[in-house]
KEDOLUM-660540 format. One line per 4 residues: number of its first residue (from 0); their letters; for each residue x, y, z of C-alpha. Coordinates in steps of 0.02 Angstrom, whole numbers. Layout:
! KEDOLUM-660540
NUM> A> X:Y:Z ~ ...
This chain:
! KEDOLUM-660540
0> RFLL> -555:1152:-65 ~ -704:1198:-173 ~ -808:1053:-103 ~ -757:1066:79
4> ASDL> -764:1254:105 ~ -949:1255:151 ~ -950:1099:263 ~ -790:1033:341
8> GQSG> -887:901:435 ~ -917:809:270 ~ -731:806:225 ~ -713:616:228
12> WRVG> -864:582:119 ~ -837:724:-4 ~ -652:689:-27 ~ -692:504:-42
16> VLYG> -817:537:-182 ~ -703:659:-273 ~ -549:549:-257 ~ -652:395:-300
20> VNTA> -724:469:-459 ~ -551:527:-512 ~ -482:352:-480 ~ -626:271:-573
24> GAAL> -588:382:-722 ~ -407:328:-713 ~ -462:145:-713 ~ -572:175:-865
28> GAFL> -431:263:-954 ~ -308:122:-917 ~ -429:-8:-984 ~ -497:82:-1137
32> SDFL> -327:144:-1196 ~ -260:-32:-1215 ~ -415:-128:-1268 ~ -508:0:-1375
36> LVPA> -434:172:-1406 ~ -257:131:-1466 ~ -314:-17:-1575 ~ -455:87:-1652
40> LGLQ> -380:262:-1660 ~ -192:241:-1647 ~ -69:321:-1526 ~ -81:501:-1586
44> QTQL> -270:509:-1596 ~ -285:429:-1424 ~ -168:560:-1353 ~ -269:698:-1434
48> LAVA> -427:625:-1359 ~ -346:632:-1187 ~ -301:814:-1219 ~ -482:848:-1266
52> FNLV> -542:772:-1102 ~ -425:888:-1007 ~ -497:1037:-1099 ~ -674:980:-1057
56> AAVA> -623:969:-873 ~ -552:1145:-882 ~ -712:1214:-958 ~ -814:1125:-824
60> AMRL> -706:1201:-687 ~ -730:1374:-761 ~ -917:1343:-762 ~ -911:1299:-576
64> VGLA> -822:1463:-542 ~ -964:1557:-624 ~ -1098:1461:-531 ~ -1011:1488:-364
68> ARGG> -993:1674:-396 ~ -1177:1696:-441 ~ -1231:1590:-293 ~ -1128:1693:-171
72> AEEA> -1039:1540:-101 ~ -943:1578:57 ~ -798:1484:132 ~ -798:1429:313
76> PEEE> -715:1563:419 ~ -544:1526:486 ~ -598:1518:667 ~ -734:1389:632
80> AVAD> -672:1213:667 ~ -759:1046:655 ~ -834:977:813 ~ -719:826:831
84> APGA> -555:921:819 ~ -423:835:927 ~ -318:919:1058 ~ -155:884:968
88> RPRW> -60:1032:897 ~ -98:1058:711 ~ 82:1038:654 ~ 92:866:735
92> LVGN> -80:821:670 ~ -38:861:488 ~ 144:804:498 ~ 107:633:573
96> TALA> -41:604:458 ~ 68:652:309 ~ 200:529:369 ~ 68:392:382
100> IGLS> 0:422:208 ~ 177:434:140 ~ 213:261:209 ~ 48:200:137
104> GFAA> 97:269:-35 ~ 268:188:-24 ~ 193:18:16 ~ 52:32:-111
108> MGIE> 162:75:-260 ~ 295:-49:-207 ~ 165:-186:-198 ~ 100:-135:-370
112> ILWF> 276:-159:-441 ~ 286:-327:-352 ~ 115:-378:-419 ~ 166:-335:-596
116> RHLS> 329:-433:-584 ~ 238:-583:-510 ~ 89:-579:-628 ~ 191:-546:-785
120> VALG> 293:-702:-747 ~ 136:-805:-722 ~ 25:-730:-858 ~ 152:-661:-982
124> GLRS> 239:-493:-994 ~ 103:-422:-1105 ~ 40:-243:-1104 ~ -135:-312:-1073
128> VFSL> -77:-386:-906 ~ -14:-214:-852 ~ -174:-131:-914 ~ -285:-255:-821
132> LLTV> -179:-239:-664 ~ -197:-50:-666 ~ -383:-64:-700 ~ -415:-184:-556
136> MLLG> -305:-88:-434 ~ -384:80:-476 ~ -561:12:-470 ~ -523:-63:-300
140> MWAG> -456:103:-238 ~ -610:191:-307 ~ -725:76:-209 ~ -614:93:-56
144> SLAG> -616:282:-60 ~ -806:282:-68 ~ -815:156:75 ~ -692:254:181
148> GALH> -789:415:154 ~ -953:330:195 ~ -884:256:356 ~ -822:426:412
152> RRYG> -988:510:372 ~ -1082:380:475 ~ -964:348:620 ~ -825:478:617
156> RAPQ> -664:405:694 ~ -559:430:536 ~ -389:380:610 ~ -460:222:686
160> FYML> -534:164:520 ~ -369:210:436 ~ -273:97:555 ~ -394:-45:524
164> SQAG> -381:-27:335 ~ -190:-30:342 ~ -187:-189:445 ~ -317:-269:333
168> MVAS> -218:-222:178 ~ -60:-303:247 ~ -149:-463:295 ~ -251:-480:134
172> ALLL> -104:-441:19 ~ 7:-574:98 ~ -132:-702:114 ~ -185:-689:-68
176> LAIV> -6:-695:-132 ~ 18:-852:-28 ~ -139:-948:-77 ~ -186:-894:-254
180> PTAT> -93:-991:-390 ~ -72:-876:-540 ~ 13:-996:-661 ~ -36:-1006:-844
184> PPDA> -199:-1098:-883 ~ -210:-1288:-892 ~ -180:-1372:-1059 ~ -366:-1385:-1102
188> LRDA> -399:-1199:-1078 ~ -235:-1150:-1159 ~ -274:-1256:-1312 ~ -448:-1179:-1324
192> IMES> -371:-1006:-1319 ~ -242:-1049:-1452 ~ -373:-1129:-1567 ~ -483:-973:-1561
196> SGLQ> -443:-819:-1664 ~ -463:-631:-1667 ~ -573:-551:-1536 ~ -624:-719:-1463
200> RVAM> -444:-761:-1419 ~ -414:-589:-1344 ~ -575:-602:-1243 ~ -536:-777:-1177
204> QSLH> -357:-734:-1129 ~ -406:-568:-1051 ~ -547:-647:-951 ~ -431:-780:-882
208> NLKK> -300:-649:-838 ~ -431:-534:-762 ~ -492:-672:-644 ~ -316:-708:-583
212> IALV> -272:-525:-562 ~ -434:-484:-471 ~ -410:-626:-347 ~ -238:-563:-298
216> VAPP> -258:-374:-314 ~ -438:-320:-284 ~ -457:-343:-93 ~ -293:-257:-45
220> ALLM> -326:-118:-172 ~ -497:-90:-94 ~ -416:-61:75 ~ -282:51:-1
224> GFAF> -420:167:-59 ~ -469:209:121 ~ -310:307:152 ~ -334:474:64
228> PLAN> -514:517:114 ~ -487:462:294 ~ -323:557:308 ~ -409:714:244
232> AHVQ> -554:689:362 ~ -429:680:505 ~ -333:840:466 ~ -464:957:393
236> RVGS> -508:1071:539 ~ -506:1251:479 ~ -580:1326:321 ~ -430:1431:275
240> SIGR> -309:1283:273 ~ -412:1158:171 ~ -309:1172:12 ~ -142:1178:103
244> RAGA> -176:1023:207 ~ -250:924:63 ~ -99:972:-41 ~ 20:919:97
248> LYLA> -62:748:109 ~ -66:723:-79 ~ 117:775:-91 ~ 168:654:48
252> NTVG> 71:513:-33 ~ 147:547:-204 ~ 325:561:-137 ~ 299:397:-46
256> AVAG> 231:316:-205 ~ 380:375:-308 ~ 502:312:-176 ~ 409:147:-163
260> SLAA> 413:115:-350 ~ 599:155:-362 ~ 643:54:-208 ~ 542:-99:-259
264> GLWL> 593:-100:-442 ~ 776:-52:-431 ~ 830:-113:-259 ~ 715:-228:-160
268> IPTL> 662:-353:-294 ~ 836:-365:-377 ~ 920:-382:-207 ~ 799:-480:-100
272> GMQQ> 684:-564:-225 ~ 495:-551:-235 ~ 451:-648:-79 ~ 564:-552:40
276> TATV> 515:-388:-43 ~ 334:-425:4 ~ 392:-442:185 ~ 477:-271:184
280> LALV> 330:-183:101 ~ 206:-262:223 ~ 309:-196:370 ~ 315:-22:293
284> AAAA> 126:-22:272 ~ 102:-80:453 ~ 219:58:514 ~ 89:188:459
288> ILPL> -14:140:612 ~ 109:220:734 ~ 105:401:673 ~ -85:390:663
292> LATL> -93:340:847 ~ 23:486:889 ~ -101:610:815 ~ -233:567:945
296> PGGG> -242:671:1106 ~ -127:598:1237 ~ -83:454:1122 ~ -266:403:1110
300> ARAD> -395:337:1231 ~ -375:163:1301 ~ -491:92:1167 ~ -386:176:1032
304> RILA> -225:103:1101 ~ -305:-69:1107 ~ -362:-48:927 ~ -188:6:871
308> AGCG> -112:-142:963 ~ -235:-260:880 ~ -197:-188:708 ~ -11:-205:742
312> ALSV> -34:-384:802 ~ -133:-428:645 ~ 0:-353:532 ~ 147:-431:624
316> GAVA> 57:-597:635 ~ 26:-597:447 ~ 209:-559:415 ~ 264:-694:539
320> LWVQ> 161:-824:448 ~ 222:-761:279 ~ 406:-782:323 ~ 373:-963:372
324> LPWD> 336:-1007:191 ~ 471:-1094:88 ~ 587:-969:3 ~ 518:-1011:-170
328> HLLR> 333:-1022:-125 ~ 284:-866:-222 ~ 396:-911:-368 ~ 315:-1081:-388
332> HGIR> 144:-1000:-408 ~ 205:-933:-575 ~ 255:-1104:-644 ~ 134:-1222:-732
336> SEHT> 75:-1343:-600 ~ 52:-1494:-716 ~ 240:-1502:-750 ~ 372:-1557:-626
340> LLAL> 485:-1414:-572 ~ 667:-1468:-578 ~ 759:-1304:-548 ~ 713:-1126:-504
344> SEGP> 821:-970:-492 ~ 773:-787:-467 ~ 891:-655:-534 ~ 886:-464:-532
348> NELV> 773:-455:-685 ~ 714:-631:-720 ~ 644:-792:-652 ~ 723:-945:-734
352> AVTE> 644:-1117:-717 ~ 670:-1291:-788 ~ 518:-1405:-793 ~ 488:-1583:-848
356> DPAD> 332:-1650:-930 ~ 285:-1814:-843 ~ 198:-1876:-1001 ~ 351:-1885:-1114
360> GSRR> 498:-1833:-1003 ~ 535:-1679:-1108 ~ 610:-1530:-1019 ~ 575:-1347:-1045
364> LLTN> 674:-1190:-1002 ~ 566:-1041:-952 ~ 623:-862:-923 ~ 496:-746:-841
368> GYSM> 360:-868:-889 ~ 412:-880:-1072 ~ 460:-1047:-1148 ~ 634:-1014:-1217
372> SSTA> 679:-1191:-1270 ~ 625:-1371:-1251 ~ 687:-1548:-1277 ~ 519:-1602:-1349
376> IDGQ> 526:-1677:-1524 ~ 438:-1531:-1609 ~ 559:-1411:-1526 ~ 714:-1511:-1566
380> RYMR> 664:-1527:-1749 ~ 681:-1343:-1792 ~ 825:-1311:-1672 ~ 931:-1446:-1753
384> AFTH> 889:-1377:-1924 ~ 981:-1218:-1875 ~ 1141:-1322:-1878 ~ 1107:-1454:-2012
388> LPLM> 1052:-1335:-2150 ~ 1213:-1231:-2157 ~ 1336:-1373:-2119 ~ 1262:-1490:-2250
392> QMDR> 1297:-1358:-2383 ~ 1485:-1376:-2352 ~ 1592:-1524:-2410 ~ 1691:-1556:-2251
396> PTDA> 1668:-1420:-2121 ~ 1805:-1425:-1989 ~ 1752:-1290:-1866 ~ 1590:-1206:-1816
400> LVIC> 1534:-1059:-1711 ~ 1366:-1088:-1627 ~ 1283:-936:-1547 ~ 1133:-1003:-1453
404> FGVG> 1029:-994:-1295 ~ 928:-1139:-1233 ~ 948:-1319:-1179 ~ 1089:-1377:-1295
408> STLH> 991:-1452:-1441 ~ 1073:-1342:-1573 ~ 1247:-1367:-1503 ~ 1222:-1554:-1490
412> SASL> 1164:-1566:-1670 ~ 1326:-1484:-1726 ~ 1426:-1620:-1637 ~ 1342:-1752:-1747
416> HPSL> 1441:-1695:-1901 ~ 1597:-1807:-1901 ~ 1711:-1688:-1998 ~ 1701:-1551:-1866
420> ERIE> 1861:-1537:-1765 ~ 1815:-1382:-1664 ~ 1650:-1311:-1601 ~ 1651:-1144:-1515
């Protein structure tokens, strides 16, 4: 409200800059907290630093109040509207735009949950993967908000650019999930990472993960960033309602994001699996095009209807191609490609795979990308020791209880003791 009161015509650009800078700060906070602040300062001192930043922001806002008062800043009068105000009634304008940005928020947060599930399987369920994912996504949205604001300042036509960005987000998200393999690094790179130590290992692993995450996340996140500045540019018409309308849009976007995260994490992925969840979220994102078209006078000019139809066709076409993929296409991208995949199963909270190494025929059980057990000699050696060490300390053991999880090496080693009559 403070930035737009004097010039509603710059709403797209000014909101884009403000939202973009806020999002860039969020990206910086996500990255520095994990890679610098918590390791160097600890949890409590990092939290106190965040509190200090909030206090600095408060002092800066108070300073702006004083500058505005001394400068005699005036808000735009209520009757003054921007030149490109549409003929639609304001309640439909704000309501439909809020619905569109709510759907955008639902899809964006749902896709973020999907990305994290997919990437944590492929790269490891490490906090650094989540931190890098947040950083890349927020940086992409920062750049997108600036780009969306710049497009509106130069060309206007906020709802049209919003429709294009939604269709582009759907197509790019599905395309990159389909073509970018995110599996763990090849043996040579993995060995180099394991042989390094300290900061060098962290840097090598993080750089590898960052490349994979950026390939999958950055382009769709860039297009997600268009939504908020363009939506504001579309609805901001009267000076007295700036704060109310911006608040309504931000509320709708946040409610959609909360619903999307809950739906994706607790219902869609456990019920449908990652690949079908991507289909649902893509359709939700594409559905935001319809309420945007309804905000235009008379349903939009002929060119606007053609544009909306083209955006819908691009989105539906991307989904149609996506559903033609094999059911486990996305899952296989999280499995090491140099090993033969023998079995794959996706459960509510885990992806379980069995692979075979062509070099020696050994098999490996992986759960969410982690190697749980293996039939390789080095793996069997310590797993069998779990049984041999206790049983060899008894004269003639007759029964044994084996509590294990893996591929059967420990249980099999117990069966090699001839005096055992019962193994449970």
